[in-house]
N, C-alpha and C positions, 0 to 999 in steps of 0.2 A: 465526709471525714475532714477534719482540719489538718493542717500541715504537721502539727506536733504528733497527732495520732498516727498519721502516715509514716512519719520518721520512726516512731516506736515500733510499728509493725514491720517496717523494712529492716530495722536493726535485729529484731527477733528472728525473722525468717532468714536473713543472711547468716546469722549465727547457728540457727537450728539445722540448716542444710549445708553449712560451710560453703556458701556461694556469695562471694563479695560483690559480684556484678548483678545481683538480683535487685531490681528497683521497683518501687511502688509509686504510681502516679495518680493524682486525683482525676476524676472524670468531670467533664463539663456538665453542669446542671444536675449533678447527682451528688447527694451528700451522704448516702448510705453505702457507697461502694467505691472501690478504686481498682485500677488496672495493675497487673503484676507483669513485669518484664524480666527476661533473662538476656542481658545485653540489650540489643535493639529488638529482640523477638518477644512479641506479646504471648504470654503463656496462660493467662487466666484473669479472673476477677475475684477480689476479696470483698465480701459483704459484711456489713456491721449490723448486728442484731441487738437491740436494746429492749429487753423485755422486763418491765417493771424495775429498771435500774441495774439489772444483771446484763452486762455487755459481753457479747461473744462475737467471734469472727468466723466466717465460713469461706474457705478458699476453694474456688471451683475452677478446675483445669480440665478442658476437653482434650482428648488425645485421639487424633485420627488414625485409623488403622494403616493408612498408606504411609504414615510417618514412622511406623514401627519397623525395626530391623527384621530381616528374614528369619525364619525359625532356625534355631541353632541345630547343628548336626547331632544326631543321636549316636 
């Protein structure tokens, strides 16, 4: 992805999730994806899919169970 495309995606996600410190950074030697950060924390990868001129993006975020809060009290 080029810097213009990354900037557009970043602006969209910041607005969609109301998170101004969300950033997207290009990946070395990869032109079909970029890394997504919340502050300094890596949270996932966004992939670019160009199928016959129809461009779409897939955001993949892995969540580890150990990172989840304890179950709320019933």
